[in-house]
C-alpha positions in Angstrom: 0.0 0.1 0.0 1.4 3.4 -1.1 2.0 5.9 1.9 0.1 9.1 1.5 2.1 12.3 1.6 2.3 14.2 4.8 -0.1 17.1 5.2 1.7 20.2 5.9 -1.4 22.6 6.2 -4.9 21.7 7.0 -7.4 24.6 6.0 -10.6 24.8 8.1 -13.5 27.4 7.6 -15.1 29.1 10.6 -17.8 31.6 9.6 -15.9 34.2 7.5 -12.5 33.3 8.8 -10.1 30.6 7.5 -7.9 28.7 9.8 -4.6 27.4 8.5 -3.4 24.6 10.7 0.4 24.3 10.4 1.2 20.7 11.1 4.9 20.4 9.8 8.1 22.4 10.5 8.1 23.0 6.7 4.9 24.8 6.8 5.9 26.9 9.9 9.2 28.0 8.1 7.4 29.0 5.1 4.8 31.2 7.0 7.7 32.8 8.9 9.6 33.6 5.7 6.4 34.7 3.5 3.6 35.9 5.6 3.2 39.1 7.5 0.8 38.4 10.4 -0.2 39.9 13.7 -0.1 38.2 17.1 -3.7 38.3 17.3 -4.2 36.2 14.3 -2.6 33.2 16.0 -4.1 30.6 18.2 -1.1 28.0 18.8 -0.2 26.7 15.5 -3.3 28.1 13.8 -3.2 31.1 11.6 -6.4 32.9 11.1 -7.0 35.0 8.0 -10.1 36.5 6.4 -11.7 35.1 3.3 -10.1 37.4 0.9 -6.6 36.5 1.9 -7.1 32.7 2.1 -7.1 31.8 -1.6 -3.8 33.6 -2.3 -2.3 32.2 1.0 -3.3 28.7 0.1 -2.1 29.0 -3.6 1.3 30.4 -2.4 1.8 27.5 0.1 0.9 25.0 -2.7 3.3 26.6 -5.2 6.0 26.2 -2.7 5.3 22.6 -2.4 3.5 22.4 0.6 0.6 19.9 0.8 -2.5 21.8 1.8 -6.0 20.1 2.3 
């Protein structure tokens, strides 16, 4: 049986907020290097963004080779 690739980021929707759950060090490093965020956007390893940012963020992560589901 073929092993599934490791998920780097899980995206959840909570009303009009999208939650990017960073599951790997690779995902954390990418966000640190590429995303400007404020402390209030974070809940542990979860980055919360508004809907108008979510698609671009997800696309950027995927283009960088992160597995986003």
